[in-house]
Biopython code that builds the backbone (N, CA, C, O; Angstrom):
import numpy as np
from Bio.PDB.StructureBuilder import StructureBuilder

atoms = [
    (1, "MET", "N", (12.190, -35.477, -18.626)),
    (1, "MET", "CA", (11.291, -34.699, -19.449)),
    (1, "MET", "C", (9.909, -34.624, -18.813)),
    (1, "MET", "O", (9.274, -33.569, -18.794)),
    (2, "ARG", "N", (9.465, -35.736, -18.304)),
    (2, "ARG", "CA", (8.148, -35.788, -17.696)),
    (2, "ARG", "C", (8.095, -34.926, -16.439)),
    (2, "ARG", "O", (7.083, -34.279, -16.171)),
    (3, "THR", "N", (9.179, -34.914, -15.668)),
    (3, "THR", "CA", (9.261, -34.105, -14.458)),
    (3, "THR", "C", (9.221, -32.620, -14.800)),
    (3, "THR", "O", (8.547, -31.845, -14.122)),
    (4, "LYS", "N", (9.927, -32.227, -15.833)),
    (4, "LYS", "CA", (9.928, -30.824, -16.243)),
    (4, "LYS", "C", (8.530, -30.375, -16.659)),
    (4, "LYS", "O", (8.096, -29.269, -16.334)),
    (5, "LEU", "N", (7.844, -31.239, -17.372)),
    (5, "LEU", "CA", (6.489, -30.922, -17.811)),
    (5, "LEU", "C", (5.556, -30.784, -16.609)),
    (5, "LEU", "O", (4.705, -29.896, -16.582)),
    (6, "LEU", "N", (5.711, -31.642, -15.636)),
    (6, "LEU", "CA", (4.888, -31.588, -14.430)),
    (6, "LEU", "C", (5.160, -30.298, -13.654)),
    (6, "LEU", "O", (4.224, -29.634, -13.209)),
    (7, "VAL", "N", (6.416, -29.946, -13.492)),
    (7, "VAL", "CA", (6.787, -28.722, -12.781)),
    (7, "VAL", "C", (6.258, -27.492, -13.519)),
    (7, "VAL", "O", (5.726, -26.571, -12.898)),
    (8, "LEU", "N", (6.402, -27.482, -14.812)),
    (8, "LEU", "CA", (5.912, -26.368, -15.616)),
    (8, "LEU", "C", (4.397, -26.251, -15.508)),
    (8, "LEU", "O", (3.871, -25.141, -15.426)),
    (9, "SER", "N", (3.697, -27.360, -15.506)),
    (9, "SER", "CA", (2.236, -27.347, -15.382)),
    (9, "SER", "C", (1.809, -26.805, -14.019)),
    (9, "SER", "O", (0.888, -25.994, -13.929)),
    (10, "LEU", "N", (2.479, -27.256, -12.967)),
    (10, "LEU", "CA", (2.157, -26.769, -11.629)),
    (10, "LEU", "C", (2.425, -25.273, -11.495)),
    (10, "LEU", "O", (1.637, -24.541, -10.895)),
    (11, "PHE", "N", (3.531, -24.835, -12.054)),
    (11, "PHE", "CA", (3.877, -23.419, -12.016)),
    (11, "PHE", "C", (2.822, -22.583, -12.748)),
    (11, "PHE", "O", (2.425, -21.521, -12.270)),
    (12, "THR", "N", (2.381, -23.062, -13.889)),
    (12, "THR", "CA", (1.364, -22.357, -14.670)),
    (12, "THR", "C", (0.054, -22.265, -13.892)),
    (12, "THR", "O", (-0.581, -21.210, -13.871)),
    (13, "LEU", "N", (-0.350, -23.348, -13.259)),
    (13, "LEU", "CA", (-1.572, -23.345, -12.456)),
    (13, "LEU", "C", (-1.462, -22.380, -11.287)),
    (13, "LEU", "O", (-2.414, -21.666, -10.972)),
    (14, "LEU", "N", (-0.321, -22.360, -10.656)),
    (14, "LEU", "CA", (-0.094, -21.463, -9.531)),
    (14, "LEU", "C", (-0.192, -20.014, -9.972)),
    (14, "LEU", "O", (-0.831, -19.204, -9.300)),
    (15, "MET", "N", (0.427, -19.681, -11.081)),
    (15, "MET", "CA", (0.399, -18.304, -11.579)),
    (15, "MET", "C", (-1.012, -17.904, -12.024)),
    (15, "MET", "O", (-1.422, -16.759, -11.835)),
    (16, "ALA", "N", (-1.732, -18.822, -12.598)),
    (16, "ALA", "CA", (-3.105, -18.530, -13.017)),
    (16, "ALA", "C", (-3.985, -18.283, -11.799)),
    (16, "ALA", "O", (-4.866, -17.423, -11.832)),
    (17, "GLY", "N", (-3.758, -19.016, -10.748)),
    (17, "GLY", "CA", (-4.511, -18.810, -9.513)),
    (17, "GLY", "C", (-4.235, -17.454, -8.901)),
    (17, "GLY", "O", (-5.148, -16.819, -8.374)),
    (18, "CYS", "N", (-3.009, -17.004, -8.959)),
    (18, "CYS", "CA", (-2.656, -15.691, -8.425)),
    (18, "CYS", "C", (-3.256, -14.568, -9.255)),
    (18, "CYS", "O", (-3.633, -13.530, -8.711)),
    (19, "ALA", "N", (-3.349, -14.758, -10.542)),
    (19, "ALA", "CA", (-3.865, -13.714, -11.425)),
    (19, "ALA", "C", (-5.345, -13.455, -11.177)),
    (19, "ALA", "O", (-5.817, -12.334, -11.364)),
    (20, "ASN", "N", (-6.075, -14.471, -10.762)),
    (20, "ASN", "CA", (-7.504, -14.316, -10.521)),
    (20, "ASN", "C", (-7.820, -13.969, -9.073)),
    (20, "ASN", "O", (-8.989, -13.852, -8.707)),
    (21, "ASN", "N", (-6.810, -13.807, -8.260)),
    (21, "ASN", "CA", (-6.990, -13.511, -6.855)),
    (21, "ASN", "C", (-7.449, -12.063, -6.685)),
    (21, "ASN", "O", (-6.738, -11.143, -7.089)),
    (22, "PRO", "N", (-8.631, -11.847, -6.093)),
    (22, "PRO", "CA", (-9.100, -10.474, -5.916)),
    (22, "PRO", "C", (-8.196, -9.663, -4.998)),
    (22, "PRO", "O", (-8.154, -8.436, -5.093)),
    (23, "ASN", "N", (-7.477, -10.333, -4.115)),
    (23, "ASN", "CA", (-6.563, -9.629, -3.222)),
    (23, "ASN", "C", (-5.386, -9.029, -3.971)),
    (23, "ASN", "O", (-4.766, -8.085, -3.482)),
    (24, "SER", "N", (-5.061, -9.562, -5.162)),
    (24, "SER", "CA", (-3.912, -9.033, -5.887)),
    (24, "SER", "C", (-4.165, -7.594, -6.322)),
    (24, "SER", "O", (-3.239, -6.783, -6.308)),
    (25, "SER", "N", (-5.387, -7.258, -6.705)),
    (25, "SER", "CA", (-5.670, -5.873, -7.083)),
    (25, "SER", "C", (-5.704, -4.979, -5.845)),
    (25, "SER", "O", (-5.273, -3.827, -5.899)),
    (26, "LEU", "N", (-6.211, -5.500, -4.738)),
    (26, "LEU", "CA", (-6.187, -4.736, -3.493)),
    (26, "LEU", "C", (-4.763, -4.527, -3.005)),
    (26, "LEU", "O", (-4.423, -3.458, -2.497)),
    (27, "ALA", "N", (-3.938, -5.545, -3.160)),
    (27, "ALA", "CA", (-2.539, -5.431, -2.755)),
    (27, "ALA", "C", (-1.839, -4.358, -3.571)),
    (27, "ALA", "O", (-1.066, -3.565, -3.033)),
    (28, "LEU", "N", (-2.105, -4.335, -4.853)),
    (28, "LEU", "CA", (-1.504, -3.336, -5.726)),
    (28, "LEU", "C", (-2.004, -1.928, -5.370)),
    (28, "LEU", "O", (-1.229, -0.973, -5.343)),
    (29, "GLN", "N", (-3.282, -1.819, -5.106)),
    (29, "GLN", "CA", (-3.849, -0.526, -4.716)),
    (29, "GLN", "C", (-3.233, -0.042, -3.400)),
    (29, "GLN", "O", (-2.933, 1.143, -3.252)),
    (30, "CYS", "N", (-3.048, -0.943, -2.460)),
    (30, "CYS", "CA", (-2.416, -0.601, -1.185)),
    (30, "CYS", "C", (-0.983, -0.139, -1.408)),
    (30, "CYS", "O", (-0.568, 0.897, -0.887)),
    (31, "GLU", "N", (-0.242, -0.898, -2.171)),
    (31, "GLU", "CA", (1.160, -0.578, -2.441)),
    (31, "GLU", "C", (1.304, 0.776, -3.145)),
    (31, "GLU", "O", (2.121, 1.606, -2.746)),
    (32, "ASN", "N", (0.509, 0.988, -4.184)),
    (32, "ASN", "CA", (0.576, 2.251, -4.921)),
    (32, "ASN", "C", (0.142, 3.423, -4.055)),
    (32, "ASN", "O", (0.720, 4.507, -4.127)),
    (33, "GLY", "N", (-0.880, 3.199, -3.235)),
    (33, "GLY", "CA", (-1.346, 4.246, -2.337)),
    (33, "GLY", "C", (-0.285, 4.635, -1.324)),
    (33, "GLY", "O", (-0.085, 5.817, -1.044)),
    (34, "LEU", "N", (0.394, 3.635, -0.775)),
    (34, "LEU", "CA", (1.474, 3.915, 0.173)),
    (34, "LEU", "C", (2.593, 4.711, -0.490)),
    (34, "LEU", "O", (3.113, 5.668, 0.083)),
    (35, "LYS", "N", (2.948, 4.313, -1.678)),
    (35, "LYS", "CA", (4.023, 5.002, -2.394)),
    (35, "LYS", "C", (3.669, 6.470, -2.629)),
    (35, "LYS", "O", (4.476, 7.364, -2.376)),
    (36, "THR", "N", (2.455, 6.702, -3.116)),
    (36, "THR", "CA", (2.005, 8.066, -3.391)),
    (36, "THR", "C", (1.916, 8.886, -2.106)),
    (36, "THR", "O", (2.357, 10.035, -2.063)),
    (37, "ALA", "N", (1.347, 8.293, -1.069)),
    (37, "ALA", "CA", (1.170, 9.015, 0.191)),
    (37, "ALA", "C", (2.519, 9.375, 0.817)),
    (37, "ALA", "O", (2.683, 10.476, 1.343)),
    (38, "TYR", "N", (3.479, 8.458, 0.761)),
    (38, "TYR", "CA", (4.802, 8.774, 1.302)),
    (38, "TYR", "C", (5.477, 9.887, 0.491)),
    (38, "TYR", "O", (6.204, 10.706, 1.054)),
    (39, "GLN", "N", (5.243, 9.924, -0.816)),
    (39, "GLN", "CA", (5.785, 11.021, -1.626)),
    (39, "GLN", "C", (5.147, 12.343, -1.222)),
    (39, "GLN", "O", (5.831, 13.360, -1.102)),
    (40, "GLU", "N", (3.845, 12.326, -1.015)),
    (40, "GLU", "CA", (3.151, 13.535, -0.579)),
    (40, "GLU", "C", (3.616, 13.975, 0.807)),
    (40, "GLU", "O", (3.756, 15.169, 1.075)),
    (41, "LEU", "N", (3.852, 13.009, 1.677)),
    (41, "LEU", "CA", (4.337, 13.314, 3.024)),
    (41, "LEU", "C", (5.725, 13.941, 2.960)),
    (41, "LEU", "O", (6.004, 14.904, 3.675)),
    (42, "ASP", "N", (6.585, 13.410, 2.120)),
    (42, "ASP", "CA", (7.923, 13.988, 1.940)),
    (42, "ASP", "C", (7.844, 15.402, 1.393)),
    (42, "ASP", "O", (8.591, 16.284, 1.817)),
    (43, "TYR", "N", (6.935, 15.613, 0.448)),
    (43, "TYR", "CA", (6.757, 16.948, -0.126)),
    (43, "TYR", "C", (6.300, 17.937, 0.955)),
    (43, "TYR", "O", (6.787, 19.066, 1.025)),
    (44, "ALA", "N", (5.364, 17.494, 1.789)),
    (44, "ALA", "CA", (4.880, 18.349, 2.871)),
    (44, "ALA", "C", (6.015, 18.681, 3.840)),
    (44, "ALA", "O", (6.114, 19.804, 4.335)),
    (45, "LYS", "N", (6.855, 17.706, 4.099)),
    (45, "LYS", "CA", (7.979, 17.939, 5.009)),
    (45, "LYS", "C", (8.961, 18.950, 4.427)),
    (45, "LYS", "O", (9.444, 19.828, 5.142)),
    (46, "THR", "N", (9.257, 18.832, 3.145)),
    (46, "THR", "CA", (10.215, 19.759, 2.534)),
    (46, "THR", "C", (9.665, 21.182, 2.479)),
    (46, "THR", "O", (10.429, 22.139, 2.356)),
    (47, "ASN", "N", (8.339, 21.324, 2.570)),
    (47, "ASN", "CA", (7.731, 22.645, 2.564)),
    (47, "ASN", "C", (7.422, 23.158, 3.972)),
    (47, "ASN", "O", (6.711, 24.149, 4.137)),
    (48, "GLY", "N", (7.960, 22.477, 4.978)),
    (48, "GLY", "CA", (7.849, 22.963, 6.351)),
    (48, "GLY", "C", (6.562, 22.639, 7.074)),
    (48, "GLY", "O", (6.263, 23.267, 8.090)),
    (49, "PHE", "N", (5.794, 21.687, 6.592)),
    (49, "PHE", "CA", (4.541, 21.343, 7.243)),
    (49, "PHE", "C", (4.675, 20.166, 8.214)),
    (49, "PHE", "O", (3.671, 19.653, 8.710)),
    (50, "ASP", "N", (5.910, 19.737, 8.484)),
    (50, "ASP", "CA", (6.106, 18.542, 9.309)),
    (50, "ASP", "C", (5.827, 18.778, 10.794)),
    (50, "ASP", "O", (5.809, 17.818, 11.564)),
    (51, "GLY", "N", (5.611, 20.005, 11.214)),
    (51, "GLY", "CA", (5.312, 20.280, 12.614)),
    (51, "GLY", "C", (3.832, 20.302, 12.927)),
    (51, "GLY", "O", (3.454, 20.474, 14.086)),
    (52, "THR", "N", (2.988, 20.135, 11.932)),
    (52, "THR", "CA", (1.545, 20.211, 12.166)),
    (52, "THR", "C", (0.990, 18.907, 12.741)),
    (52, "THR", "O", (1.555, 17.827, 12.570)),
    (53, "VAL", "N", (-0.138, 19.060, 13.426)),
    (53, "VAL", "CA", (-0.807, 17.891, 14.003)),
    (53, "VAL", "C", (-1.253, 16.941, 12.887)),
    (53, "VAL", "O", (-1.152, 15.722, 13.023)),
    (54, "GLU", "N", (-1.747, 17.512, 11.785)),
    (54, "GLU", "CA", (-2.225, 16.685, 10.674)),
    (54, "GLU", "C", (-1.100, 15.850, 10.073)),
    (54, "GLU", "O", (-1.299, 14.686, 9.726)),
    (55, "TYR", "N", (0.076, 16.448, 9.952)),
    (55, "TYR", "CA", (1.239, 15.731, 9.414)),
    (55, "TYR", "C", (1.562, 14.529, 10.312)),
    (55, "TYR", "O", (1.823, 13.429, 9.826)),
    (56, "THR", "N", (1.539, 14.760, 11.621)),
    (56, "THR", "CA", (1.853, 13.688, 12.577)),
    (56, "THR", "C", (0.815, 12.571, 12.501)),
    (56, "THR", "O", (1.163, 11.391, 12.547)),
    (57, "LYS", "N", (-0.453, 12.944, 12.386)),
    (57, "LYS", "CA", (-1.515, 11.931, 12.253)),
    (57, "LYS", "C", (-1.321, 11.126, 10.965)),
    (57, "LYS", "O", (-1.474, 9.904, 10.959)),
    (58, "ALA", "N", (-0.981, 11.824, 9.873)),
    (58, "ALA", "CA", (-0.770, 11.146, 8.590)),
    (58, "ALA", "C", (0.387, 10.165, 8.670)),
    (58, "ALA", "O", (0.296, 9.043, 8.172)),
    (59, "ALA", "N", (1.473, 10.591, 9.298)),
    (59, "ALA", "CA", (2.639, 9.709, 9.427)),
    (59, "ALA", "C", (2.286, 8.462, 10.232)),
    (59, "ALA", "O", (2.721, 7.362, 9.891)),
    (60, "GLY", "N", (1.508, 8.623, 11.287)),
    (60, "GLY", "CA", (1.077, 7.478, 12.092)),
    (60, "GLY", "C", (0.183, 6.532, 11.310)),
    (60, "GLY", "O", (0.328, 5.312, 11.393)),
    (61, "LEU", "N", (-0.742, 7.101, 10.551)),
    (61, "LEU", "CA", (-1.630, 6.266, 9.738)),
    (61, "LEU", "C", (-0.861, 5.497, 8.668)),
    (61, "LEU", "O", (-1.165, 4.337, 8.389)),
    (62, "LEU", "N", (0.134, 6.146, 8.074)),
    (62, "LEU", "CA", (0.919, 5.449, 7.043)),
    (62, "LEU", "C", (1.748, 4.320, 7.650)),
    (62, "LEU", "O", (1.921, 3.271, 7.029)),
    (63, "SER", "N", (2.253, 4.532, 8.844)),
    (63, "SER", "CA", (2.982, 3.443, 9.522)),
    (63, "SER", "C", (2.051, 2.266, 9.785)),
    (63, "SER", "O", (2.417, 1.111, 9.571)),
    (64, "ALA", "N", (0.845, 2.572, 10.251)),
    (64, "ALA", "CA", (-0.138, 1.515, 10.502)),
    (64, "ALA", "C", (-0.554, 0.829, 9.200)),
    (64, "ALA", "O", (-0.755, -0.385, 9.172)),
    (65, "ALA", "N", (-0.681, 1.600, 8.132)),
    (65, "ALA", "CA", (-1.054, 1.029, 6.833)),
    (65, "ALA", "C", (0.020, 0.073, 6.341)),
    (65, "ALA", "O", (-0.290, -0.969, 5.763)),
    (66, "LYS", "N", (1.278, 0.419, 6.566)),
    (66, "LYS", "CA", (2.387, -0.451, 6.159)),
    (66, "LYS", "C", (2.307, -1.793, 6.894)),
    (66, "LYS", "O", (2.558, -2.847, 6.311)),
    (67, "ILE", "N", (1.960, -1.736, 8.162)),
    (67, "ILE", "CA", (1.806, -2.978, 8.945)),
    (67, "ILE", "C", (0.633, -3.786, 8.407)),
    (67, "ILE", "O", (0.732, -5.005, 8.266)),
    (68, "GLN", "N", (-0.475, -3.118, 8.107)),
    (68, "GLN", "CA", (-1.628, -3.812, 7.536)),
    (68, "GLN", "C", (-1.251, -4.505, 6.229)),
    (68, "GLN", "O", (-1.685, -5.624, 5.957)),
    (69, "GLN", "N", (-0.433, -3.818, 5.424)),
    (69, "GLN", "CA", (0.022, -4.395, 4.159)),
    (69, "GLN", "C", (0.816, -5.672, 4.404)),
    (69, "GLN", "O", (0.627, -6.671, 3.711)),
    (70, "GLN", "N", (1.689, -5.634, 5.377)),
    (70, "GLN", "CA", (2.539, -6.792, 5.660)),
    (70, "GLN", "C", (1.731, -8.000, 6.116)),
    (70, "GLN", "O", (2.145, -9.140, 5.906)),
    (71, "PHE", "N", (0.572, -7.754, 6.744)),
    (71, "PHE", "CA", (-0.284, -8.852, 7.197)),
    (71, "PHE", "C", (-1.367, -9.211, 6.178)),
    (71, "PHE", "O", (-2.217, -10.061, 6.445)),
    (72, "GLY", "N", (-1.335, -8.561, 5.005)),
    (72, "GLY", "CA", (-2.297, -8.881, 3.964)),
    (72, "GLY", "C", (-3.676, -8.321, 4.222)),
    (72, "GLY", "O", (-4.649, -8.799, 3.637)),
    (73, "LYS", "N", (-3.790, -7.343, 5.064)),
    (73, "LYS", "CA", (-5.074, -6.693, 5.366)),
    (73, "LYS", "C", (-5.226, -5.480, 4.447)),
    (73, "LYS", "O", (-5.192, -4.335, 4.899)),
    (74, "TYR", "N", (-5.391, -5.745, 3.167)),
    (74, "TYR", "CA", (-5.353, -4.693, 2.156)),
    (74, "TYR", "C", (-6.487, -3.672, 2.265)),
    (74, "TYR", "O", (-6.222, -2.482, 2.092)),
    (75, "PRO", "N", (-7.731, -4.064, 2.542)),
    (75, "PRO", "CA", (-8.765, -3.034, 2.692)),
    (75, "PRO", "C", (-8.440, -2.056, 3.833)),
    (75, "PRO", "O", (-8.664, -0.852, 3.706)),
    (76, "ASN", "N", (-7.917, -2.577, 4.936)),
    (76, "ASN", "CA", (-7.536, -1.714, 6.055)),
    (76, "ASN", "C", (-6.386, -0.793, 5.656)),
    (76, "ASN", "O", (-6.362, 0.377, 6.036)),
    (77, "CYS", "N", (-5.447, -1.316, 4.898)),
    (77, "CYS", "CA", (-4.324, -0.527, 4.413)),
    (77, "CYS", "C", (-4.826, 0.616, 3.541)),
    (77, "CYS", "O", (-4.414, 1.763, 3.717)),
    (78, "ILE", "N", (-5.703, 0.309, 2.611)),
    (78, "ILE", "CA", (-6.230, 1.316, 1.688)),
    (78, "ILE", "C", (-6.987, 2.398, 2.455)),
    (78, "ILE", "O", (-6.847, 3.585, 2.161)),
    (79, "ASP", "N", (-7.785, 1.988, 3.435)),
    (79, "ASP", "CA", (-8.521, 2.950, 4.251)),
    (79, "ASP", "C", (-7.570, 3.900, 4.981)),
    (79, "ASP", "O", (-7.784, 5.112, 4.990)),
    (80, "LYS", "N", (-6.533, 3.355, 5.582)),
    (80, "LYS", "CA", (-5.576, 4.189, 6.311)),
    (80, "LYS", "C", (-4.802, 5.121, 5.374)),
    (80, "LYS", "O", (-4.534, 6.273, 5.717)),
    (81, "VAL", "N", (-4.454, 4.625, 4.218)),
    (81, "VAL", "CA", (-3.755, 5.462, 3.241)),
    (81, "VAL", "C", (-4.644, 6.636, 2.825)),
    (81, "VAL", "O", (-4.181, 7.775, 2.760)),
    (82, "ASN", "N", (-5.908, 6.360, 2.546)),
    (82, "ASN", "CA", (-6.822, 7.434, 2.140)),
    (82, "ASN", "C", (-6.997, 8.465, 3.242)),
    (82, "ASN", "O", (-7.003, 9.666, 2.974)),
    (83, "ARG", "N", (-7.138, 8.008, 4.474)),
    (83, "ARG", "CA", (-7.267, 8.945, 5.601)),
    (83, "ARG", "C", (-5.987, 9.746, 5.779)),
    (83, "ARG", "O", (-6.040, 10.944, 6.056)),
    (84, "ALA", "N", (-4.844, 9.101, 5.624)),
    (84, "ALA", "CA", (-3.559, 9.794, 5.769)),
    (84, "ALA", "C", (-3.418, 10.875, 4.703)),
    (84, "ALA", "O", (-2.954, 11.978, 4.993)),
    (85, "ARG", "N", (-3.811, 10.571, 3.488)),
    (85, "ARG", "CA", (-3.694, 11.560, 2.404)),
    (85, "ARG", "C", (-4.582, 12.782, 2.674)),
    (85, "ARG", "O", (-4.219, 13.900, 2.310)),
    (86, "GLU", "N", (-5.730, 12.578, 3.301)),
    (86, "GLU", "CA", (-6.582, 13.713, 3.684)),
    (86, "GLU", "C", (-5.868, 14.576, 4.734)),
    (86, "GLU", "O", (-5.921, 15.804, 4.662)),
    (87, "PHE", "N", (-5.211, 13.951, 5.697)),
    (87, "PHE", "CA", (-4.467, 14.700, 6.705)),
    (87, "PHE", "C", (-3.290, 15.449, 6.084)),
    (87, "PHE", "O", (-2.974, 16.568, 6.489)),
    (88, "ILE", "N", (-2.653, 14.831, 5.110)),
    (88, "ILE", "CA", (-1.532, 15.502, 4.438)),
    (88, "ILE", "C", (-2.029, 16.757, 3.722)),
    (88, "ILE", "O", (-1.402, 17.813, 3.801)),
    (89, "LYS", "N", (-3.147, 16.637, 3.031)),
    (89, "LYS", "CA", (-3.720, 17.802, 2.361)),
    (89, "LYS", "C", (-4.086, 18.890, 3.370)),
    (89, "LYS", "O", (-3.844, 20.074, 3.138)),
    (90, "ALA", "N", (-4.676, 18.469, 4.501)),
    (90, "ALA", "CA", (-5.078, 19.437, 5.525)),
    (90, "ALA", "C", (-3.855, 20.118, 6.155)),
    (90, "ALA", "O", (-3.937, 21.273, 6.572)),
    (91, "SER", "N", (-2.743, 19.420, 6.222)),
    (91, "SER", "CA", (-1.556, 19.997, 6.851)),
    (91, "SER", "C", (-0.962, 21.124, 6.001)),
    (91, "SER", "O", (-0.195, 21.945, 6.504)),
    (92, "GLN", "N", (-1.311, 21.159, 4.733)),
    (92, "GLN", "CA", (-0.733, 22.156, 3.827)),
    (92, "GLN", "C", (-1.637, 23.364, 3.645)),
    (92, "GLN", "O", (-1.327, 24.231, 2.828)),
    (93, "ARG", "N", (-2.722, 23.451, 4.362)),
    (93, "ARG", "CA", (-3.642, 24.604, 4.244)),
    (93, "ARG", "C", (-3.200, 25.729, 5.147)),
    (93, "ARG", "O", (-3.843, 26.778, 5.186)),
]
sb = StructureBuilder()
sb.init_structure("model")
sb.init_model(0)
sb.init_chain("A")
sb.init_seg("    ")
for serial, (resi, resn, name, xyz) in enumerate(atoms, 1):
    if name == "N":
        sb.init_residue(resn, " ", resi, " ")
    sb.init_atom(name, np.array(xyz, "f"), 0.0, 1.0, " ", f" {name:<3s}", serial, name[0])
structure = sb.get_structure()
């Protein structure tokens, strides 16, 4: 019983620490941005914009952003996602 209480207490402390982590909101912003940008990229491709220079730049930036996400470099990920989304918009003009 005492061991279970100790494990439960440690788990609660760990979860509370994660909830207050400022990186958790950046991580979520990075993840959501990647998801949205990849959807926009797919939409651009289905409309025939995949041959443009802007589309290619956007795809490269999103690949780099995914790597940044994997290394926990969330501000860099968010920056690349935002730049990629601008290129995606430009590719559809």
